[in-house]
C-alpha positions in Angstrom: -4.8 39.3 -103.8 -2.5 39.0 -100.9 0.4 36.7 -101.7 -0.1 36.7 -105.4 2.7 39.2 -106.1 5.4 40.7 -103.9 4.8 44.1 -105.7 1.1 44.3 -104.8 0.0 45.9 -101.6 -2.9 44.4 -99.8 -5.4 46.5 -97.7 -7.5 45.0 -95.0 -11.2 45.9 -95.1 -14.4 44.7 -93.6 -18.0 44.3 -94.7 -21.3 43.5 -93.0 -23.1 40.7 -94.7 -26.6 39.2 -94.1 -26.3 36.0 -92.1 -27.5 33.9 -95.1 -24.7 35.3 -97.3 -22.1 34.6 -94.6 -23.3 31.0 -94.2 -23.2 30.4 -98.0 -19.7 31.9 -98.3 -18.5 29.8 -95.4 -20.1 26.6 -96.9 -18.3 27.3 -100.2 -15.0 27.9 -98.4 -15.4 24.7 -96.3 -16.3 22.6 -99.4 -13.2 23.8 -101.2 -10.7 23.9 -98.3 -10.1 27.6 -98.6 -10.9 30.5 -96.3 -14.1 32.7 -96.4 -11.7 35.6 -97.2 -10.4 33.7 -100.2 -13.9 33.2 -101.5 -14.8 36.9 -101.0 -11.5 38.1 -102.7 -12.1 35.8 -105.7 -15.7 37.1 -106.0 -14.6 40.8 -105.8 -11.8 40.2 -108.4 -14.2 38.5 -110.8 -16.7 41.3 -110.4 -14.1 44.0 -111.0 -12.7 42.1 -114.0 -16.1 42.0 -115.5 -17.4 45.5 -114.4 -14.5 47.5 -113.2 -14.4 49.9 -116.2 -18.1 50.7 -115.9 -19.3 54.0 -114.3 -22.7 52.6 -113.4 -23.1 49.5 -111.3 -24.8 46.6 -113.1 -27.0 45.9 -110.1 -29.4 47.6 -107.8 -28.5 47.3 -104.2 -31.3 47.2 -101.6 -31.8 50.4 -99.7 -30.3 50.2 -96.2 -32.5 50.8 -93.3 -31.4 53.3 -90.7 -29.1 51.6 -88.1 -28.4 48.7 -90.4 
C-alpha cells in the first residue's frame, strides 16, 4: 500500500465497478473515516494474501457484455 513502506513502489490503476458496489464501498469508507481507495486496497491485499499463490481464481466472474 502507498505510504506503508518507503521501499515499496505504488502503481495507480483504475477499475469500473457496478454502481451498487461503488456505493457500498463509499459507505464503508465514510463509516470508518477512510477513503474509498483505502477500502479497495485493503480488500485487494486481503484477497491476495488468501489466494495470491493459487493459479485458478476461487470465484466465477460474470461474463461481461460487449461495450460494458
